[in-house]
N, C-alpha and C positions, 0 to 999 in steps of 0.2 A: 867125206864129212858128211855129218848129219845134218838134215834140212834144219833141224829144230836151233841148230846154233846161228842160224842165219848169217852165215859167213860164205861170202862167193869169191872164188879165185878164178879168173879168166884169163886163158892167154891172150894177149892183146897187143903184139907187137907193132901195129899201125893204128891203135886206137887214139883218138884224140880227146881226153878228158875220161869221165866216168860215166859208164852205162848203169843206170839204175836198175836193179833187179825187181822182178815182178812181185807183187803181194807182199811187200815190206810191211811189217806190222808198225804201227805208231811208234816212234822212239828217235833217239839221238844215234848218228851213225859217222863212222869215219871211211874216207875213201883213200887210197893211195896204192901205188906200184910197189911190189916188193922187190928184194934183190933177184929174184928169177925173172923179173919183168912182167909178173903177172898181175892184174887189176883185182885189188881186193877191197870188199864192204864189210864191216863188222861193227857191232854195237860199240859206241864210244863210251867208255867207263870214265870216272874222274881220273884214275890211274894213268890212263891213255891220254886224255887231255892236258893232263899236267906235264906228262913227260913222253909226248909221242915219239921221239926219236930213241928213247930208252925201251920202251914197250912194243914197238912196231919195228918190223924188218923192213925199214923203207929203203928203196932202192931207187935209181934215176928213173924218171918218166921216159917213156919212150919218145923219140924224136917228134914224131907226130902230135904228141900230148902237149907240146910247149908252143904250140900255133897261137894259143890264146895270148901268150906272153909277147909274141911277135907282133900280133895285131895291135895290143896295148902299147907298144912301144912306137907305134907309128902315129897315134893320135895325139893331137894338141889339146892342152887344157884351154878353156873348162870343159872339153868334151868327156864328161864323166859318167852319163848315162846311158842305158839301152832300154828301151820300152818294147815289150811284146804287145802291141796294141791289137785289141780284138780277143786277147787271151785272158778272159776274166775269172778269177777264182773264186771258189766258195768261200764267202767271208769268215765264217765260223772256223773252217779249217786252216785259212791262212793266217787268222790272229793265233790260233792254238800252236800252229808250228813254228811261228816268230817266237812267241812267248817261250816255247820249250827250249829254243836254242838259247834265248837270253839267260834263262834260268840255268841251263848247264854252263854259261860263261860266269853266271855269279857263284856257282858252287866250285869254279877252277879256284887254283891259287892266285890272290890277288886279284879275282874278278876278272881275268883274261884268259881268253882261249888263245894258244900260241898255233901258229898253222906254218909248219914248213914248207919250203918250196915243192910244188907237186902234189901237194896234200889238200883235202876238203873234208870240213865238218858238215853235216846237214841233218837236218831235223824233218821227219815225215809225219804227216797228220792227214788221214783221210786220201783226199786227192790233190795235196799240195806238199810241194818240197822246198824249205827255206835252206839256205846254203851260203855258206863261206869258203872260196877257193882262192888258193894261192897258186895261180898259173904259171909262176916264174921258174921254170926248172933250172937249177943252178943259180937261184937267186938266194934270198934270205928269209929267217923265220919273221913271220909278221904276227903282231898281237891285236885282239880286237876284245873289247868288253861290252856290256850291255849298253853303255852310252854311245859307243860308236856304232853298235847295231840299230838302235833307236834312231839315231840321225840318219843312217844309210837308208832305212826304210822310210822314214819321213821324206827324204830327198826323192826316193823313187815314187811315191805317192804323189808329191808335188808336181813332178814332170810327165808322170805317166797315167795319172788317176788312180781312184780308189780300187784295190783289188785287183789290179792289172799287172801281170807279171813284168817283171822288170829287174834291172842289176845297175848297182851304183859302184864305182871304183873309189874304194876307201884307201886313200893313200896318196903318194905323189910320185909320177913315173920317175924311173923305171920299176918302183916297187911298189906294192899294195896289194890289195884284197878285192876280190869280185864279191859282192855281198848282194844277195837277192834272193828272188822266189819265182817258182814256176808252176805249172799244172803237172803233176807227177803222172808219169805212165812207164810202163816196162820198157826198157831200153833207152830212156832219155838220157842224153849225153849232156847234163847240165852245166858242167864247167865251161866245155867247149861251146855251147849255146848261151853262156851267160853274156858274151859280146858278140852274139851273131846277128842281131837285128840292125838295121842300118837306121831307125827310128831312134830319136834322142828326146821325143815328146811324143803325146797321144792328144 
C-alpha cells in the first residue's frame, strides 16, 4: 500500500482495541478489523459513514478486542465517566477535533453516525484524538449525532475538568458507545484505554 493512502493494516490477533498510526494528518478516520482479522485505519468518507457495513470489509474483532465490553458490563449505573486526570489537552486542538467529529455527523444521513460493534470513528487534530467507539463485539449498531456528542463532551468537562482527557458512556448497559478524547500519540490504544482509568472525577 502507498503511504499517501493513510491506510494501515496491521496483523493484530492479540490487540485490544485500535492502535493509532504515527503522523496521521488532521482528519476523520474509521478503525475496524477486517475479515482477515487485520486492524485497519482509513479516512472516513461520507459514503463509509452512512453505510459502513456496505463499504467496509468488517470482520469480528479478536477476542482481546472485546475486553472493554466485558469491563462495561461489570459496572453499575451511574458509573458513566472515566477521567484521565493530569492529562491536559491543547485547547485549540481539542475544540477543533471535537467540532470536526460533530460536523461529520451533521453531514451523515439524518445527522447520525452509525457505529457497528467493534468499530470506531475518530477525529485527529494536532495533538488530540476525539473518538466514538462501539466496544461490544457481537453487539448491535449504535447511532449518535451532534446533540449526543455535545452532551457527552459536556458531561466529561463537568466530571473531569476543562480539556482533561476523559470518556463518557453514551447509552444504557449492556449497549452503548464510548465517547471521549485523549492526547494523540503513535500507538495509542484509544478504545481500550477509553475505560482504563479508575478515576470518575478529577
